[in-house]
C-alpha positions, 0 to 999 in steps of 0.5 A: 236911469234915475227913478222917477218921482222917488224920494227914499228919505220921504218915504221913510219919514212918511212911515215914521208918522203912522209908526209913531202912533203905534201906542195910540193904535194899540190902545185902541185895539186893547179898548175894543178887546176889553168892551168886546164886540159881536162882529168886526165890520170893514166898510168903505168905498173904492180903493179905500174898501180895497185896503181894508178888505185884506185885513177881513181875509187875515181875520178869517184865515187866522181866527175864528172872530166874527168878520164882515167886509162890505162896500159902504153903498152896499151896506146902505141897501141891506148889505149886512144883516148882523149889526148891532150895538156891539159891532165894531166898524172900521172905515178909511177915506183919504179925503175923510169926506167920501160921500158913500162912507160918510153916509154909512158912518152916520147910519152906523153910528145910529145903530150904536156901532163903534166907529174906528176910522183911518183918514188922511186929513184931520178934523174931517167929517169922518173924524168928527162922526168916529169914536176913535180915529187915526190921522195918517197925513202924509203917512204911507203905507196906510196899511200900517195902522191895520197891521198894528190894530188888527195885529194887536186884536188878533194877539190879544185873542190868542191868535197871533202869538208873534205879533210883538215881534211882528210889530217891532219889525214894522218900524222898518216897513217903509224903509223896506218897501222903499227898497221894493221900489228899487228893485221893481223900477226897471221892470215897471218902466219896461212894462209901462213902455210895452203895455200903456197903449193896449186896448184891453187889459186882464189883471188877475189876483187872489186872496189878500192880493185880490183887492190890490188887482181889483182896485189898481185896475180900476183906480189907477189904470181906469180912473187915472189913465183911462186905459181899459182894464178887466180885474177877475179873481184867480179862482174865477178866471177859470169860469169865463175869462180864460176863453178871452186869452189869445196870443195878443191879449195882455194878462197881468198876474199878481202872485201872493205869498199868502194862503191862496198862492196856488190859485195864481200859480194856476193861472200863470201855468195857463196863461203862459200856454195861450198869450205872449203878453203875460206879465207876473209880479211876484212878491216873492221876488222881492227882498224885504230887509229887516222883515222876517220870512215868517211875517212876509205872508201878511205883507203881499198888499203893501209889497205889491202896492210899492211895486205897482206904484212904480208902474204908476210913476213911469206911466204918467211920465210915458203917456203924458197923462197925469195921474191927477186928471179926471173928467168925471169923478168928483167933478160932476153930480152922480 
């Protein structure tokens, strides 16, 4: 069956939009390291925060650099007490005008914080507030900006010696992820057909894939498809959620290739015994042409995002519910 809403040439062209800014992105990283900092802060809202969170995870696991990741709304109620004029904050917003993120950016600016933003639209509110901005336009995946930016910072700090080779291979990331979409489509369409009308879904992930599990269940299944879903991290699964498993409870597990994979395998082994509706999407199942094995552990978020996009593209056709329909989000004051 022909893949729904899939254009490989456009996917690759979108990746080129971001990779073409590699020199600019690396120059920002060089400037950050030259000027020095006492904290790297990742703050945004909703799915945008989830896009940032894996990079805080990588910094914690690969270095001793000071790092915090805080949702912007929490930040504005005292969610981080480490901010000084030497802090560098990373923010992202597709529209560039997400209310909570803009409010946080303005407040951070008042504290003397250097703001580095990744936005989808040029000349946005967030860009005008920020010191440095990368505009990705139609570029995907947006994470590519952070792989270059944070990877370069870790390299300059002596924590990622292989970064130059990694960055060179990232030139083909969009193409590799297009191949992942092809590999995943049949399974994802079958999943969408079987589970699009489930009354209750549990989504599980850990480490650098916990933000993916959280954001996909929230921003796509709940917000865009109105499907009732609970997300829980693999370590927390065994402190409550496991008691909800019965043979007809739908559980979807995302397995990372990163440092926390063992936690995901523990969930998999338990869930197999207690539900007939367990689906595992495992990053290790997908070939990534042009990407070295040693770098795969950093790429689980974008690999899984490519896989899950194929659920999204199929499920809106199957349900007849466009991913663009909203009842309340940005339609009411709240």
